[in-house]
C-alpha positions, 0 to 999 in steps of 0.5 A: 500499499502507497498513501500518496499525498501532496506537500504542504507548507500550512500547519493543517498540511503539515499535521496531515503529513505527520498523521499519514506518516504514523498511519503509515508505520502503524499499518506497516508494523500490523500488516508486517506478518501478512507480509505486506508493505505500507509507505507514504510519499509525499509529493512537492510540485506537480505531478510529472512522469518521475512520480510516476517512476518512484510509485512504480519502484516503491510498488515493485519488488526492488523495494521488498525491503522498504516499509513503514517509511515516509518518503518525501520527493519532488521532480528536479527542475529541467536544466536551462543550460545544455552543458548541464548534467540534466541535458538540453531543455525539453530533454526528458525529466531526470530521476526524483529527488528524495528529501 
């Protein structure tokens, strides 16, 4: 189970983020004997292909050891300079940044 919510900066949003993280930890402990994984992901910024890639990773077999975690992610901004490591503007979006 992946609990996904949008990032917030207001006090009510931060409280929601904390409650979501606690829910993920509690459910992970309760459901561990059934070998079910539970994580929470808070995404800052607009959804893009990086978000989809991160969700597929967390739900897939490569993340089998990740459970009970509260992760915060955001897409990296595209480069405006063609000499940067991200490539020319308009290139595919690079991997997400996890905080």
